[in-house]
C-alpha positions in Angstrom: 73.7 -117.0 73.8 71.7 -119.9 75.9 73.9 -122.0 78.4 71.6 -125.0 78.9 72.3 -128.7 80.3 71.4 -131.3 82.4 73.0 -133.6 85.1 75.3 -135.9 84.5 76.8 -138.8 86.1 80.2 -137.9 87.5 81.4 -141.6 88.1 83.9 -141.2 84.8 85.2 -137.8 85.9 85.3 -134.3 84.3 86.2 -135.3 81.3 83.5 -137.7 80.5 81.2 -135.3 81.6 82.3 -132.4 79.4 82.4 -135.1 76.4 78.4 -136.4 77.2 77.2 -132.7 77.5 78.8 -132.1 74.0 77.3 -135.1 72.9 73.5 -133.7 73.7 74.4 -130.0 72.6 74.9 -128.8 76.0 77.1 -126.0 76.6 76.8 -126.1 81.0 76.4 -129.2 83.2 75.1 -130.0 86.8 76.7 -133.1 88.5 76.3 -134.0 92.5 79.7 -133.4 94.5 79.2 -137.0 96.1 76.6 -139.5 96.4 73.3 -137.8 96.3 72.3 -139.7 99.4 75.3 -138.6 101.3 78.5 -140.5 102.2 82.0 -139.9 101.1 83.2 -138.4 97.8 85.7 -140.0 94.9 88.9 -138.7 94.5 89.7 -136.2 91.8 92.3 -136.8 89.5 93.8 -133.0 88.8 94.9 -134.3 85.0 91.2 -135.1 84.6 89.7 -131.8 85.8 93.0 -130.1 83.9 91.4 -131.5 80.7 87.9 -131.0 81.0 88.9 -127.2 82.0 90.6 -126.9 78.6 87.5 -128.7 76.7 85.1 -126.3 78.3 87.3 -122.9 77.4 87.6 -124.7 73.8 83.5 -125.0 73.6 82.8 -122.0 75.3 81.1 -123.5 78.2 78.8 -121.9 80.8 79.7 -122.1 84.4 79.1 -125.6 86.0 76.7 -126.1 88.6 77.4 -128.8 90.8 74.9 -129.6 93.6 75.1 -130.7 97.3 74.2 -133.9 98.0 70.3 -134.0 99.5 70.9 -135.3 102.7 73.4 -132.1 103.3 71.1 -130.3 105.9 72.6 -127.4 107.7 69.7 -126.5 109.9 68.6 -130.0 111.1 67.4 -130.2 114.4 70.0 -133.2 114.8 73.5 -131.9 115.6 75.6 -134.9 113.5 73.5 -134.2 111.4 74.6 -130.9 111.1 78.1 -131.8 111.5 77.8 -134.1 108.4 76.7 -130.9 106.9 79.4 -128.7 107.6 81.7 -131.3 107.1 80.8 -132.3 103.5 80.5 -128.6 102.6 83.8 -127.6 103.7 85.1 -130.7 102.0 83.2 -130.0 98.3 84.5 -126.2 98.7 87.8 -127.4 98.9 87.1 -130.2 95.9 85.4 -127.6 93.3 88.9 -125.7 93.1 89.9 -128.8 90.8 87.6 -126.6 88.4 87.9 -123.0 89.4 85.0 -120.7 89.5 81.9 -122.4 89.0 78.9 -123.1 91.3 78.1 -124.9 94.2 73.8 -125.0 94.9 72.5 -126.2 97.7 69.4 -126.7 99.8 68.9 -124.6 102.8 67.9 -127.2 104.8 64.4 -128.7 107.1 64.1 -126.9 109.9 62.6 -129.7 111.8 59.8 -128.0 113.4 62.4 -125.8 114.9 60.9 -122.8 113.7 62.3 -120.9 109.9 63.9 -118.4 112.0 66.3 -121.0 113.8 66.8 -122.9 110.7 68.2 -119.4 109.4 70.4 -118.9 112.0 71.8 -122.5 111.6 72.1 -122.3 108.1 74.0 -118.8 108.1 76.2 -119.7 111.0 77.3 -123.5 108.7 78.1 -120.9 106.0 80.2 -119.0 108.1 82.4 -121.6 109.3 82.5 -123.0 105.7 83.0 -120.2 103.7 86.7 -118.6 102.8 87.7 -115.7 101.4 90.0 -117.3 99.2 87.4 -119.7 97.5 86.6 -118.8 93.8 83.2 -120.8 94.0 80.1 -118.8 94.1 77.7 -121.4 96.8 73.7 -120.8 95.3 70.9 -120.9 98.1 67.8 -123.0 96.1 65.2 -121.6 95.7 62.5 -124.3 97.6 59.0 -125.3 96.8 57.7 -125.0 100.8 57.2 -129.3 101.3 57.7 -130.1 105.0 58.9 -127.2 106.8 61.7 -126.3 104.2 63.5 -122.8 104.7 63.7 -120.8 101.4 60.4 -121.1 100.2 60.0 -117.2 99.8 62.7 -114.7 98.4 62.6 -113.1 102.3 63.6 -116.3 103.3 66.7 -116.6 101.4 67.3 -112.9 101.7 67.9 -113.2 105.5 70.1 -116.4 104.8 72.4 -113.8 102.8 71.9 -110.7 105.4 73.2 -113.1 108.3 76.1 -114.4 106.6 79.6 -113.0 106.7 81.1 -113.6 103.4 77.9 -112.9 101.7 79.9 -111.7 98.4 80.5 -115.5 98.0 76.2 -116.5 97.5 74.0 -116.2 94.7 70.6 -117.7 94.4 69.8 -120.8 91.8 66.0 -120.1 90.6 64.0 -123.7 90.1 61.2 -122.7 88.4 59.2 -126.2 89.8 60.2 -124.9 93.2 58.9 -120.9 92.7 55.8 -122.2 91.4 54.9 -124.9 93.9 55.8 -121.9 96.3 52.9 -119.2 95.0 55.0 -117.3 92.2 53.2 -117.2 89.3 56.0 -117.2 86.8 53.3 -118.6 84.1 50.9 -115.2 84.1 53.5 -113.1 85.8 56.9 -113.9 85.4 57.8 -110.0 85.8 55.9 -109.4 88.7 58.0 -112.2 90.5 61.2 -111.0 88.7 60.4 -107.7 89.9 60.1 -109.0 93.7 63.1 -110.9 93.2 64.9 -107.7 92.1 63.7 -105.5 95.5 63.8 -108.0 98.1 67.2 -110.0 97.2 68.6 -108.1 93.6 69.2 -109.9 90.4 72.7 -109.2 90.7 72.5 -112.4 93.1 70.7 -114.3 90.4 73.1 -116.7 89.2 71.2 -120.2 87.3 67.7 -121.7 86.7 67.0 -125.0 86.9 64.4 -125.3 84.3 61.4 -127.4 85.1 58.0 -128.3 84.7 56.1 -128.8 87.7 53.2 -132.1 88.6 51.1 -129.8 90.5 49.2 -126.5 90.5 50.2 -123.3 91.8 50.5 -122.6 95.5 51.0 -126.7 96.0 53.9 -126.8 98.1 54.8 -130.3 97.2 57.7 -129.8 94.4 57.2 -132.7 91.7 58.5 -132.2 88.5 57.7 -132.7 84.8 58.8 -133.1 81.8 58.9 -129.8 79.5 55.3 -129.0 78.8 54.1 -131.8 80.6 52.9 -130.0 84.2 51.1 -127.0 85.1 53.6 -124.7 84.1 54.0 -125.6 80.7 56.2 -125.1 77.5 55.4 -121.7 76.7 55.7 -120.4 80.1 59.4 -122.1 80.1 60.4 -120.5 76.9 59.4 -117.6 77.8 61.7 -117.9 81.3 64.8 -118.6 78.9 63.7 -115.6 76.2 63.2 -113.3 79.2 66.2 -110.1 79.0 67.1 -110.3 82.7 67.9 -113.8 82.9 69.2 -114.5 79.3 73.3 -115.6 80.1 72.3 -117.9 82.7 72.9 -121.0 82.9 70.0 -123.6 82.4 69.8 -127.0 83.9 67.4 -129.5 83.3 65.9 -131.4 86.3 63.0 -133.3 84.5 62.2 -136.5 85.1 64.3 -138.0 82.1 67.4 -140.1 80.7 70.1 -138.9 78.7 68.1 -139.2 75.3 64.7 -137.0 76.9 67.0 -134.5 78.0 68.9 -134.3 74.3 65.0 -133.7 72.8 64.6 -131.2 75.3 67.7 -129.2 75.3 67.0 -129.4 71.3 63.2 -128.1 71.9 64.2 -125.3 73.8 66.8 -124.3 71.7 64.8 -124.4 69.0 62.4 -121.6 70.6 65.5 -119.4 71.7 65.9 -116.2 70.8 69.4 -114.8 70.3 
């Protein structure tokens, strides 16, 4: 089965997101746990969360993919920024238990001239502070494009974070098609090779979800500019191969293309029409 969806607004709660997902033929979705630019999070209504869980079970939803705010930088040079990351991360993981057994995705962060090794240590330190044995949520490290001082531009950097995290069984990876392409992984001409490399370095058992995006940039540009499906350098044919790859089938696919809700509905319909069960 193809589990596919997009980012939805959480302003009206979980049940509203679930109903909107069904309206566009989605059976998963992503949402920001709080304002993507940071700040406090809206209180969760337990009845709303429970009603959504019932809706999701009745409609065979895949795992949800919550997204941390962009301002969460666990390896910032500024201690105050790192403190916000730890506090927001811990709070979000508690809130995720309202809809248990789903995913919480985050950008590893930018080391801001401290060097990748320092950044990796700081990210692992944050994870060692916030991860709890009792949590049901799996935290996902997102593959990054490598712009600026981003950490996570290579599979090896993500592996290093995992290796330095005590409760590493709570960690997985989100593979962003635009990001890996911009980072230099040729998923157009060598998807099998990229996945084999991922398996050697990280392990395919860690790969939990796909961010499905075309890219406005050529291979290895390190710029991270998403494009609509079929309107970038990756192309629709290559992205169709991604959703149909036997290794990736069954993973939640989240669209992050520059679209409104109608545009997402069109892309979902297009990808569903090109999916082979």
